[in-house]
Residue, then its C-alpha position, 0 to 999 in steps of 0.5 A: m466587880s471587884v477594886d480587886e478585879f479591877v487592879e488586876s484587870a489594870g495588871l493585864f491591860y497595862e502588861r500589855l501596853g509594855l509595862s510590868r503586870t506589878s505597875g499596871r496593879v498599882m496603876g489599877w489600885l491608884l485609881a480605885a483605891e479609897a485613898d489618893s496615894a500610898d507609900a511602897p511598903e503600904l502599895a506592896e501590902a496592898l497587892g501582895v509583891a515584893k519589896s523590891s518588885m514595889s520599887v522596879a514598878l513604882r521607878q519605872l511608873e515615875q519614869a513613863g511620868l505617870i505617878e508622882r512622888f512627893r513627901v508629906r512635911g513631916g512625913r519619913r516615907d516617900r508616897y506615890r500619886l497618879a501624875e496630875d493629868v496623867f491620861l492627857r499627858a499621856f495622851r500629848a506623849k503619842l505625839a511623838e510616836f506619830e511623828g517616828f512611825r511618819a518619818l519611818a514612812e518615808q524613809g521606807l517610801r525612799a527605800v522601795g523606789d517606784d514600786p505601786a503596790r510598795r509605794r500604797r503601804l507606806e503612802l497610807m502608813r504615812d498620810m495616816y500619821a500625819f492625819m493624826m499629828d494634825r488632828f490629835p492635838r486639836l482634839l486633846d484640847e477640845w477635851d481639855a476644855l470639856k473637860e474645865r467644865r466638868 
């Protein structure tokens, strides 16, 4: 597989997660390119997209906390790179989603009353997300410690 093929795969992958395909391609490029950063025109040229599409993609990625914008001293253009520890930060952000699912299940339990079948489905949902909220932070802490030893 070539880097170009990887970049396209990343575009499709991140698109399935809710980002634009261009945003996913930017992530793929930043992960696999020789350079660790690029400015918007460089990215647009490398990926063969319009500058306006690149601007939207970079804004989306920056707002999601996946990339950082910076300027080299004396430079005339902003540059973009992967955010520091981007994947650990992304997983930590998922914890808020776990709480949202658990709270939704609680709301459903109040709505369905005593019906055992409906309660069972909602209790499984609630309990799984409560379990994830309990265990997931420890798993991420363990990864963080392991990463420091690499």
